C-alpha positions in Angstrom: 1.0 168.2 40.7 1.8 171.8 39.7 -0.4 174.2 41.5 0.6 177.8 40.3 0.2 181.0 42.2 0.3 184.6 41.3 2.6 187.3 43.0 2.3 190.8 42.1 5.4 192.8 41.3 6.0 196.4 40.9 5.3 196.4 37.2 3.4 193.2 36.6 3.2 189.8 38.1 5.1 186.3 38.4 3.1 182.9 38.0 4.9 180.3 40.0 4.7 176.9 41.5 5.7 177.3 45.3 6.1 173.5 45.6 8.9 173.6 43.2 10.5 177.1 43.6 9.5 178.3 47.0 9.0 182.0 46.7 8.3 184.0 43.6 11.7 186.1 43.2 12.3 188.4 40.4 16.1 187.7 40.9 15.8 184.5 38.9 14.8 186.7 35.7 17.2 189.7 36.5 20.2 187.8 37.3 20.5 186.4 33.7 18.8 189.3 31.8 22.1 190.5 30.6 23.5 187.2 29.7 23.8 186.2 26.0 21.6 183.4 25.5 22.3 180.3 23.6 20.7 180.7 19.9 19.1 177.3 18.8 17.1 177.0 15.6 13.4 176.9 16.3 13.9 177.8 19.9 15.2 181.5 19.9 17.6 182.4 22.6 17.6 180.7 25.9 19.8 180.8 29.0 20.6 177.8 31.1 21.5 178.4 34.6 21.5 176.6 37.9 19.2 177.6 40.9 18.7 176.1 44.5 15.7 174.2 42.8 17.6 172.7 39.8 18.9 173.3 36.5 16.7 175.8 34.6 15.9 177.2 31.0 15.2 180.9 30.8 13.4 182.2 27.6 12.6 185.9 27.0 9.8 186.1 24.5 10.8 187.7 21.2 8.9 188.6 18.1 9.9 186.9 14.8 9.2 187.8 11.2 7.9 191.4 10.2 6.7 192.2 13.6 10.1 192.2 14.8 11.1 195.3 12.7 8.5 197.2 15.0 9.2 195.8 18.3 11.5 192.9 19.1 10.1 191.7 22.4 7.0 193.9 23.4 3.5 192.6 23.0 -0.1 194.3 23.1 -1.5 194.2 26.5 -4.8 192.4 26.5 -4.9 191.1 30.2 -2.9 189.2 32.7 -4.1 185.6 31.5 -3.7 186.3 27.8 0.2 187.2 28.2 2.4 184.9 26.3 4.5 183.7 29.6 1.2 183.0 31.6 -0.6 181.0 28.7 2.3 178.9 28.0 2.8 178.2 31.8 -0.7 177.1 32.1 -0.6 174.9 29.3 2.9 173.3 30.3 1.1 172.8 33.8 -1.7 171.0 32.4 0.3 168.9 30.2 2.7 167.9 32.9 0.0 167.2 35.5 -1.5 164.9 32.7 1.7 163.0 32.5 2.8 164.2 29.1 6.4 164.7 28.6 7.1 168.5 28.8 9.6 170.5 30.8 7.9 171.5 34.1 7.1 175.2 34.2 8.6 177.0 37.3 8.1 180.9 36.9 6.6 183.0 34.4 6.6 186.9 34.5 5.3 189.7 32.6 6.3 193.4 32.8 3.8 195.9 31.6 4.7 199.2 30.2 1.5 201.1 29.2 -0.3 199.2 26.5 2.5 196.8 26.0 4.5 194.2 28.0 7.5 192.1 28.1 7.4 188.4 29.3 9.8 185.5 30.3 9.5 181.9 31.2 11.7 179.6 33.4 11.3 176.0 33.0 13.0 173.0 34.4 16.1 171.9 32.1 15.7 168.4 30.6 19.4 167.1 31.5 21.7 165.7 28.6 18.9 166.1 25.9 19.5 166.3 22.3 17.2 167.5 19.7 15.9 165.2 16.6 18.2 167.8 14.6 21.4 166.9 16.8 20.3 163.3 16.2 20.0 163.7 12.5 23.6 165.4 12.3 24.9 162.4 14.3 23.2 160.2 12.2 21.7 158.6 15.2 18.0 158.5 13.9 16.6 154.9 13.6 13.3 153.1 13.6 13.3 152.5 17.3 13.5 156.1 18.1 11.0 157.1 15.4 8.5 154.7 17.1 9.0 156.6 20.4 8.4 160.0 18.8 5.4 158.6 16.9 3.9 157.4 20.0 4.5 160.7 22.0 3.1 162.9 19.3 0.0 160.7 19.1 -0.4 161.2 22.8 -0.3 165.1 22.4 -2.6 165.0 19.5 -5.0 162.7 21.2 -5.4 165.2 24.0 -6.2 167.9 21.2 -2.7 169.8 21.8 -1.9 171.6 18.5 2.0 172.8 18.4 2.4 176.0 16.8 6.0 175.2 15.8 6.6 171.2 15.5 10.0 170.8 14.3 13.1 168.8 14.7 14.6 171.2 17.2 11.7 171.1 19.4 11.3 167.4 19.9 14.2 166.3 22.4 15.5 162.9 23.6 17.3 162.6 26.9 20.0 160.3 28.0 17.8 157.7 29.0 16.1 157.7 25.5 12.9 159.4 26.7 11.2 161.7 24.0 10.2 165.2 25.2 8.4 168.1 23.4 9.1 171.6 24.3 8.4 175.3 23.3 4.7 175.5 23.6 4.4 179.3 22.9 1.1 180.1 21.0 0.0 176.3 21.1 -3.6 175.6 22.0 -6.1 172.8 22.3 -8.1 171.8 19.5 -10.8 169.5 18.9 -9.0 166.1 17.5 -9.0 166.1 13.8 -6.7 164.2 11.4 -6.9 167.5 9.1 -4.8 169.6 11.7 -3.0 166.6 13.2 -1.4 165.5 9.7 -0.6 169.3 8.9 1.3 169.2 12.2 3.4 166.2 11.2 3.9 167.6 7.8 5.5 170.7 9.5 7.9 168.5 11.3 8.6 166.8 8.1 9.4 170.1 6.5 11.8 170.9 9.1 13.8 167.7 8.5 13.8 168.7 4.7 15.3 172.0 5.6 17.9 170.3 7.6 18.7 168.1 4.4 17.7 164.9 6.2 17.9 163.0 2.8 21.5 163.8 2.6 22.3 162.7 6.0 20.0 159.5 5.6 19.7 158.2 2.1 17.0 156.1 3.4 15.4 158.7 5.8 11.8 157.8 4.8 12.2 153.9 5.2 14.5 154.2 8.3 12.8 157.0 10.3 9.7 158.9 8.8 7.6 156.0 7.8 8.2 154.0 11.0 7.3 157.3 13.1 4.0 157.5 11.0 3.4 153.8 11.5 3.7 154.1 15.3 1.7 157.5 15.4 -1.3 155.9 13.6 -1.1 152.6 15.5 -1.0 154.6 19.0 -4.1 156.6 17.9 -6.0 153.5 16.7 -5.0 151.8 20.1 -6.4 154.9 22.1 -9.6 155.0 20.0 -10.3 151.3 20.6 -9.5 152.0 24.4 -12.2 154.6 24.6 -9.5 157.4 25.2 -10.9 161.0 24.6 -9.2 164.5 25.2 
């Protein structure tokens, strides 16, 4: 079970799980601060590095869209627990403790500068993982994988977890075939409702369309998307029959 603690720093604080990382050390943020991260569509810039507590992923929170023109990585200060890093860490910890397939959060940090702050998050790396976008490019999407993805997405939605950016780059498949969901920035809990749940799935479908899925797979709908939807709805129905609630 992930049990977070807070350690104050000179200009902010670190939220961390002592059982996984031991002490809250800013060194893990600073040592990679100047490294050019790997750019991945839908994930932003991330830095992969190894630490005594395992292989990790560092993400520095950056703005997108029009807001980035005014400030690339500074956010309005509204309180410690409302910082992007702390909110995502807390949600990831809750989901991991519930047994859902998310990367374990290790350390989250904010650095406050007056009425603005910057933030970073370090999570455990999922080894040898490929995104669904990678799988599409390798023509490795099939009905069996679609069924796994549908069941996993149903598990999140049954818990009322709305993903702010559900796309083909934020769903991973590890070497053993296990499906994971990543990037929970701005995600939130909602009362389960087919309206937002199906809108979430449509967002995922739009990301496949942007990746020209129908050119990579002529029968994309029949071979992947329809089996995904079937597994999704069947899983929700089974959970409802068992009386499972969020």
